[in-house]
KOLGU-111219 format. One record per residue: x, y, z of N, C-alpha, C, O, CB in turn. Coordinates in pm, whole numbers, padded with zeros to 5 digits, always signed. Atoms other than C-alpha are relative to their C-alpha. Glycine has a CB too. Layout:
REM residues N
XYZXYZXYZXYZXYZ...
END
This chain:
REM residues 92
+00112+00048+00100-11898-08907-00402-00078-00122+00042-00027-00218+00100+00061-00034-00139+00092+00097-00042-12193-09114-00350+00039-00116-00079+00083-00102-00193-00147+00040-00017-00021+00122+00045-12148-09478-00411-00061-00126+00060-00087-00119+00180+00121-00009+00001+00051+00125-00066-12286-09838-00347+00104-00103-00014+00144-00123-00129-00134-00051-00061-00073+00119-00014-12058-10130-00251-00085-00128-00025-00179-00143+00054+00059-00002+00135+00059+00146+00005-12189-10476-00355+00091-00104+00022+00179-00131-00059-00061-00032-00128-00082+00133-00047-12032-10767-00190-00043-00106-00100-00150-00162-00076-00038-00053+00165+00037+00097+00080-12045-11007-00479-00014-00112+00038-00089-00168-00042+00060-00010-00082+00009+00116-00065-12030-11318-00278-00127-00005+00060-00195-00107+00045+00102-00018+00091+00113-00002-00065-12322-11207-00075-00127+00028-00068-00236-00014-00031+00015+00080+00090+00088-00062+00086-12512-11037-00339+00045-00008-00149+00064+00094-00216-00017+00138+00044-00069+00002+00119-12380-11183-00659-00112+00067-00106-00235+00063-00097+00052-00159-00037+00082-00057+00119-12494-10999-00980-00079-00118-00069-00028-00228-00090+00101+00074-00112+00065+00098+00070-12781-11176-01154+00035+00016-00160+00110+00105-00200-00154+00009+00033-00025-00011+00158-12776-11231-01549-00029+00135-00054+00048+00178-00140-00092-00102-00083+00029-00118+00041-12936-10904-01605+00112+00129+00039+00138+00226-00032-00134+00017+00054-00101-00074-00050-12674-10730-01401+00130-00025-00081+00190+00068-00136+00015-00030+00142-00105+00037+00090-12403-10908-01577+00006+00045-00135+00110+00090-00183+00003-00125-00006+00032-00063+00130-12557-10812-01918+00049+00145-00006+00131+00189-00087-00153-00004-00024-00027-00138-00021-12548-10460-01799+00156+00030+00022+00198+00129-00038-00084+00047+00121-00142-00036-00036-12182-10445-01685+00081-00036-00148+00168+00037-00193+00060-00099+00147-00072+00052+00121-12066-10635-02008-00047+00100-00112+00038+00136-00193-00038-00163-00037+00057-00087+00120-12282-10406-02251+00098+00151+00017+00140+00218-00078-00200+00031+00024-00075-00123-00024-12090-10105-02079+00155+00009+00023+00221+00113+00033-00056+00054+00109-00142+00012-00001-11745-10250-02046+00088+00070-00077+00070+00069-00199+00028-00108-00021-00091-00068+00091-11461-10042-02160+00121-00104-00024+00205-00085-00112+00051+00146+00064-00112+00086+00010-11225-10347-02106-00036-00137-00080-00155-00166-00088+00049-00030+00145+00042+00120+00070-11214-10681-02310-00096-00088+00102-00087-00098+00224+00136-00084-00049+00110+00058-00088-11492-10873-02188+00055-00136+00075+00017-00159+00190-00138-00037-00097-00064+00087-00065-11274-11193-02121+00080+00047+00106+00143-00040+00166+00064-00067-00077-00086-00025-00117-11093-10983-01854-00104+00020+00126-00061+00061+00234+00099+00137-00026+00102+00026-00139-11418-11016-01606+00030-00135+00050-00023-00162+00158-00176+00004-00034-00007+00126-00033-11306-11372-01579+00140+00006+00067+00242+00048+00014-00021-00099-00120-00139+00023-00077-11040-11441-01306+00053-00164-00044-00002-00272-00023-00028+00018+00193-00087+00133+00040-10793-11710-01447+00086-00044+00103+00208-00043+00086+00093+00019-00122-00081+00031-00101-10688-11831-01118-00026-00161+00035-00075-00238-00047-00028+00101+00119-00021+00145-00015-10654-12175-00936-00147-00058-00018-00157-00169-00071+00071-00041+00150+00140+00052+00021-11036-12228-00942-00035-00018-00141-00093-00120-00179-00100+00092+00060+00008+00011+00151-11044-12161-01315+00056-00122-00063+00001-00192-00148+00068+00112-00063-00071+00101+00059-10773-12404-01371-00063-00135+00063-00053-00237-00005+00157+00020+00026+00054+00122-00054-10950-12668-01139-00128-00040-00088-00150-00155-00128-00036+00021+00157+00108+00040+00082-11267-12639-01333+00035-00032-00169-00048-00051-00257-00105+00118+00016-00035+00058+00156-11056-12728-01669-00048+00104-00092-00085+00069-00204-00079-00153-00043+00060-00090+00107-11168-12401-01831+00112+00036-00103+00231+00015-00083-00062+00138+00066-00103-00040+00091-11003-12272-02131-00032+00162-00049-00127+00209-00111+00001-00111-00129+00029-00155+00006-10938-11893-02128-00041+00050-00147-00108+00153-00162+00138+00083+00048+00042-00051+00139-10979-11869-02520-00141-00030-00028-00196+00003-00133+00086-00063-00113+00153-00008+00036-11334-11956-02487-00074+00093+00043-00196+00084+00029-00069-00099+00036+00050-00133-00060-11404-11624-02324+00049+00098-00082+00003+00209-00054+00042+00028+00146-00041-00128+00065-11226-11401-02573-00098+00039-00093-00136-00036-00183+00130-00008-00069+00088-00072+00075-11457-11173-02724-00129-00059-00019-00198-00045-00120+00053+00027-00116+00121+00077+00014-11744-11399-02621-00076+00045+00127-00065-00013+00235+00026-00165-00012+00076-00039-00123-11980-11198-02395-00107-00114+00056-00126-00129+00177-00081+00136-00035+00090+00099-00055-12234-11480-02370+00070-00093+00085+00030-00120+00198-00069-00073-00102-00054+00114-00082-12005-11737-02256+00065+00066+00127+00077+00003+00232+00112-00091-00087-00064-00059-00143-11836-11486-01998-00133+00010+00094-00123-00024+00212+00084+00174-00017+00116-00011-00089-12212-11418-01870-00038-00138+00061-00055-00158+00182-00122+00060-00079+00031+00137-00049-12293-11792-01864+00104-00053+00105+00065-00125+00196-00007-00098-00121-00122+00054-00080-11975-11875-01687-00027+00092+00164-00038+00035+00273+00178+00050-00100+00004-00061-00144-12011-11581-01400-00148-00023+00044-00168-00009+00165+00043+00171+00004+00122+00031-00082-12383-11666-01348+00004-00115+00085-00077-00130+00176-00110-00019-00082+00009+00119-00058-12278-12000-01236+00132-00002+00100+00123-00063+00206-00007-00117-00113-00111-00010-00068-11936-11937-01098+00035+00146+00036+00104+00219-00035+00100-00064-00073-00009-00150-00057-11944-11607-00894+00127+00024+00036+00178+00132+00006-00086+00032+00122-00156-00015-00050-11605-11646-00752+00083+00044-00115+00182+00112-00091+00067-00143+00058-00090-00020+00101-11460-11613-01091-00018+00156-00055+00054+00200-00145-00024-00112-00113-00001-00133+00049-11568-11253-01138+00107+00080+00050+00131+00086+00170-00118+00064+00027-00111-00064-00038-11277-11040-01148-00051+00146+00073-00156+00199+00040+00094+00016-00131+00049-00107-00075-11300-10740-00912+00117+00109+00049+00234+00073+00036-00074-00064+00121+00135-00078+00012-11337-10463-00837-00046+00034-00141+00033+00044-00235+00010+00133+00075+00063-00068+00117-11569-10346-01104-00069+00123+00037-00146+00127+00133-00096-00089-00070+00073-00147-00039-11685-09974-01105-00081+00023-00122-00041+00011-00237+00111+00142+00029+00104-00042+00090-11991-09874-01278-00039+00133+00030-00059+00181+00142-00116-00086+00004+00048-00173-00003-12088-09514-01354-00079+00007-00118-00021-00001-00226+00134+00129-00011+00082-00022+00100-12391-09469-01565-00028-00131-00074-00064-00238-00025+00055+00103-00083-00006+00137+00087-12391-09711-01840+00146-00035-00034+00161-00122-00120-00085+00013-00146-00140+00053+00018-12008-09750-01843+00039-00073+00112-00009-00054+00224+00100+00104-00023-00060+00071-00133-11810-09992-01630+00139-00036-00072+00160-00051-00192-00097-00154+00069-00133+00057+00024-11434-10096-01599+00023-00092+00106-00049-00100+00206+00110+00102-00008-00055+00070-00118-11245-10334-01399+00099+00093+00062+00179+00159-00005+00066-00139-00037-00102-00098-00077-11054-10139-01134+00130-00041+00038+00184-00013+00145-00053+00043+00123-00136+00041-00012-10734-10297-01186+00094+00053-00108+00063+00025-00223+00004-00144+00000-00058-00034-00119-10469-10137-01156-00093+00092+00088-00189+00138+00026+00129+00065-00030+00089-00107-00083-10644-09908-00871+00015+00127-00046-00073+00203-00006+00033+00009+00146+00013-00140+00010-10553-09590-01006-00079+00026-00132-00086+00139-00180+00142+00071+00003+00093-00023+00104-10786-09653-01299-00125+00062+00055-00192+00142-00010-00031-00126-00072+00149-00042-00033-11088-09587-01090-00008+00132+00022-00114+00188-00004-00060-00064+00118+00017-00142-00020-10989-09231-00988-00035+00074-00130-00113+00169-00136+00125+00058+00059-00001-00062+00117-10941-09161-01359-00137-00023-00054-00196+00067-00114+00110-00047-00086+00129+00011+00046-11262-09319-01440-00121+00075+00046-00219+00101-00024-00026-00112+00014+00121-00068-00091-11483-09142-01170+00006+00155-00019-00089+00233-00006+00019-00036+00173-00008-00151+00019-11316-08799-01247-00084+00058-00120-00083+00179-00143+00149+00039-00023
END
């Protein structure tokens, strides 16, 4: 199957791309944000992003390393590819 791989640290999605991903996301929007050590170091509150697409887009526009991955986009739909077996189901 033809596909494009985007290395998000070299080519981070711009605001328009993030908006498109969020609009088609089949997962909760807050799942796009990695709640890792960087998230904790920035003293962010996970509750601020629950059901809040604008806050998620704002954060990921500024902190690209917090973008959960992989994200798989097909047409207008998108999923977070975790666990990996979701990817095959989504593309089938």
